[in-house]
C-alpha positions as CSV (number, residue, x, y, z in Angstrom):
1,X,0.1,-0.1,0.0
2,X,2.8,2.6,0.8
3,X,4.6,1.8,-2.6
4,X,1.5,2.3,-4.2
5,X,1.2,5.9,-2.5
6,X,4.6,6.5,-3.3
7,X,4.4,5.8,-6.9
8,X,1.1,8.0,-7.1
9,X,2.4,10.8,-5.5
10,X,5.3,10.5,-7.9
11,X,3.2,10.3,-10.6
12,X,1.1,13.6,-9.4
13,X,4.4,15.2,-9.0
14,X,5.4,14.3,-12.9
15,X,2.4,15.4,-14.2
16,X,2.4,19.0,-11.9
17,X,5.9,19.5,-13.3
18,X,5.4,18.3,-17.0
19,X,2.4,21.2,-16.3
20,X,3.9,24.2,-14.9
21,X,7.0,23.4,-18.2
22,X,4.0,23.6,-20.2
23,X,2.3,26.5,-19.2
24,X,5.9,28.2,-19.6
25,X,6.9,26.4,-22.9
26,X,9.6,24.9,-21.6
27,X,9.0,21.4,-21.8
28,X,12.2,20.6,-23.3
29,X,13.7,16.9,-23.2
30,X,11.7,14.0,-21.7
31,X,12.7,10.3,-21.8
32,X,10.0,8.0,-23.3
33,X,9.0,6.5,-20.2
34,X,8.2,10.1,-19.2
35,X,5.7,10.1,-22.1
36,X,4.1,7.0,-21.6
37,X,3.6,7.7,-18.1
38,X,2.0,11.2,-18.7
39,X,-0.2,9.7,-21.4
40,X,-1.3,7.0,-19.2
41,X,-2.4,9.2,-16.7
42,X,-4.2,11.6,-19.0
43,X,-5.9,8.7,-20.6
44,X,-7.0,7.0,-17.2
45,X,-8.5,10.5,-16.2
46,X,-10.3,11.1,-19.5
47,X,-8.4,14.2,-20.3
48,X,-7.8,13.5,-24.1
49,X,-7.2,16.7,-25.2
50,X,-4.0,17.1,-22.7
51,X,-3.2,13.8,-23.8
52,X,-3.1,14.9,-27.3
53,X,-0.8,17.7,-26.3
54,X,1.6,15.3,-24.4
55,X,1.9,13.2,-27.6
56,X,2.5,15.8,-29.8
57,X,5.5,16.6,-28.1
58,X,6.6,13.0,-27.9
59,X,6.3,12.6,-31.4
60,X,8.2,16.1,-32.1
61,X,10.7,14.6,-29.8
62,X,10.7,10.7,-31.2
63,X,9.7,10.9,-34.5
64,X,10.2,7.1,-35.7
65,X,8.4,5.9,-32.7
66,X,5.4,4.1,-34.0
67,X,3.7,3.9,-30.6
68,X,3.1,7.6,-30.0
69,X,1.3,7.9,-33.5
70,X,-1.0,4.4,-32.1
71,X,-1.4,6.5,-29.2
72,X,-2.5,9.6,-31.2
73,X,-4.5,7.8,-33.1
74,X,-6.6,5.9,-30.5
75,X,-6.7,9.5,-28.7
76,X,-7.9,11.3,-31.6
77,X,-10.5,8.4,-32.1
78,X,-11.8,9.0,-28.5
79,X,-12.0,12.9,-29.5
80,X,-14.2,11.6,-32.7
81,X,-11.3,12.9,-34.9
82,X,-11.7,9.8,-37.1
83,X,-9.7,11.1,-40.5
84,X,-7.0,13.1,-38.4
85,X,-6.9,9.3,-36.6
86,X,-6.6,7.5,-40.1
87,X,-4.1,9.9,-40.9
88,X,-1.9,9.0,-37.5
89,X,-2.5,5.6,-38.6
90,X,-1.0,6.1,-41.8
91,X,2.4,7.4,-40.4
92,X,2.3,4.6,-37.6
93,X,1.9,1.7,-40.5
94,X,4.7,3.0,-42.4
95,X,7.1,2.2,-39.4
96,X,5.5,-0.5,-38.2
97,X,3.3,-2.4,-41.1
98,X,2.5,-5.5,-39.0
99,X,1.7,-4.2,-35.9
100,X,-1.7,-5.5,-34.8
101,X,-2.9,-2.6,-33.1
102,X,-2.9,-0.2,-36.2
103,X,-5.4,-2.6,-37.8
104,X,-7.7,-2.6,-34.8
105,X,-7.9,0.8,-34.4
106,X,-8.5,1.0,-38.3
107,X,-11.5,-1.3,-38.0
108,X,-12.6,0.8,-35.5
109,X,-12.2,3.8,-37.7
110,X,-14.2,2.5,-40.4
111,X,-16.9,1.4,-38.3
112,X,-17.2,5.0,-37.3
113,X,-17.2,5.9,-40.8
114,X,-19.7,3.1,-41.5
115,X,-17.6,1.6,-43.7
116,X,-18.5,-1.6,-42.0
117,X,-17.2,-3.9,-44.9
118,X,-13.7,-2.3,-44.9
119,X,-14.2,-2.7,-41.2
120,X,-14.6,-6.5,-41.3
121,X,-11.8,-7.1,-44.1
122,X,-9.2,-5.7,-41.7
123,X,-10.7,-8.1,-39.2
124,X,-10.8,-11.2,-41.1
125,X,-7.1,-10.5,-42.2
126,X,-6.2,-10.4,-38.5
127,X,-7.7,-13.7,-37.6
128,X,-5.1,-15.2,-39.8
129,X,-2.7,-16.5,-37.6
130,X,-4.2,-15.1,-34.4
131,X,-2.8,-16.1,-31.1
132,X,-5.3,-16.6,-28.4
133,X,-4.6,-13.3,-26.8
134,X,-5.4,-11.9,-30.3
135,X,-8.7,-13.5,-30.1
136,X,-10.0,-11.5,-27.5
137,X,-8.8,-8.0,-29.2
138,X,-10.3,-8.9,-32.3
139,X,-13.9,-10.0,-30.2
140,X,-13.6,-6.6,-28.8
141,X,-13.1,-4.6,-32.0
142,X,-16.0,-7.0,-34.0
143,X,-18.4,-5.9,-30.8
144,X,-17.7,-2.4,-31.7
145,X,-18.5,-3.0,-35.3
146,X,-21.7,-4.3,-34.6
147,X,-22.3,-1.6,-32.0
148,X,-22.0,1.1,-34.7
149,X,-24.4,-1.2,-37.1
150,X,-26.8,-1.3,-34.4
151,X,-26.9,-5.1,-34.5
152,X,-26.8,-5.3,-30.4
153,X,-27.5,-9.3,-30.3
154,X,-24.0,-9.5,-32.3
155,X,-22.3,-7.3,-30.2
156,X,-23.3,-9.0,-27.4
157,X,-22.2,-12.1,-28.6
158,X,-19.1,-10.7,-29.5
159,X,-18.3,-9.6,-25.8
160,X,-19.3,-12.7,-24.8
161,X,-17.0,-14.8,-26.5
162,X,-14.2,-12.0,-25.6
163,X,-15.2,-12.5,-21.9
164,X,-15.2,-16.3,-22.3
165,X,-11.7,-16.8,-23.6
166,X,-10.4,-14.1,-21.4
167,X,-11.4,-15.8,-18.3
168,X,-10.3,-18.9,-20.2
169,X,-6.7,-18.1,-20.5
170,X,-6.4,-16.4,-17.2
171,X,-7.7,-19.4,-15.4
172,X,-5.3,-21.8,-17.5
173,X,-2.4,-19.5,-18.4
174,X,-1.7,-17.2,-15.6
175,X,-2.4,-19.8,-12.8
176,X,-0.5,-22.6,-14.2
177,X,2.8,-19.8,-14.5
178,X,2.3,-18.5,-11.1
179,X,2.4,-22.2,-9.3
180,X,5.1,-22.9,-11.4
181,X,7.4,-19.8,-10.0
182,X,6.1,-20.3,-6.6
183,X,7.4,-24.4,-6.4
184,X,10.6,-23.0,-8.2
185,X,11.3,-20.2,-5.2
186,X,10.3,-22.9,-3.0
187,X,13.0,-25.6,-4.1
């Protein structure tokens, strides 16, 4: 508990420091991990416009990191800026053409634009070679498409499947790994 409080206090201090420097126009050079921490904080607080300011600084400093363009795209989608989101995804895709999250975000953007066939085609491509952990994310994207199609039965079915797969993964995979680790420590 005490570590969590210290970590939270450190994060709050980091955010306060960034905001003070931002107000003065003196953000300067920050490490990638600092940008990721700031972005996570602002996203968790649903401060998407503030997160967009942070990600723009990160992109200015780290132009060739696809992760920042992906985050920017997700933020733009959350702000209902679909076309801008797709532009950011295009840049990310030129850097990391096989990044799964790019395709998932692109499918969401196509659903928002009511281009359902394109969104489904993107997800169909993702199913090829999908792992069990990919399955949950693809099913969530499918539910998003069905929601925008106003097909709530299919949305519910996709969400139900995602929950089922996720719970099976947690009960099978993670529990077994933890027990093996504990057994090794005891030896």
